[in-house]
C-alpha positions in Angstrom: 24.4 -1.9 -23.0 22.1 -0.1 -25.8 22.4 -1.7 -29.1 19.7 -1.1 -31.9 16.3 -3.2 -31.2 17.0 -4.9 -35.4 20.8 -5.4 -35.1 22.2 -9.2 -33.8 23.9 -7.8 -30.8 19.4 -7.3 -29.5 19.4 -11.0 -27.3 16.8 -9.4 -25.4 14.2 -8.8 -26.9 11.7 -6.0 -24.2 8.3 -4.7 -26.2 5.6 -2.2 -24.4 3.8 -4.7 -23.1 6.3 -6.5 -21.8 7.1 -3.2 -19.1 4.3 -3.4 -17.9 3.3 -6.9 -18.3 7.2 -6.5 -15.4 6.5 -3.7 -13.8 2.6 -4.7 -12.5 4.0 -8.0 -11.7 7.3 -6.1 -9.6 4.6 -4.1 -7.8 2.8 -6.4 -7.1 4.7 -9.1 -5.7 6.9 -6.2 -3.6 3.3 -5.9 -2.4 2.9 -8.8 -1.7 5.9 -9.3 0.5 5.9 -6.8 1.9 2.4 -7.0 3.3 3.1 -11.1 4.2 6.4 -10.4 5.2 5.5 -8.6 8.2 3.2 -10.8 9.6 5.1 -13.4 9.3 8.0 -11.8 11.1 5.9 -12.5 14.6 4.4 -16.5 14.0 9.0 -17.9 13.1 10.2 -16.7 17.0 6.5 -18.3 19.2 
């Protein structure tokens, strides 16, 4: 849903710094999940 930035309906304020923070965290966590997840998969069964 798209609302005006200064409207009372805007309950989730988002700004540029917030967008970059979440993008960076998403990339880092995705990389950690892919990198560490594949190594841990072989150790679970044995």
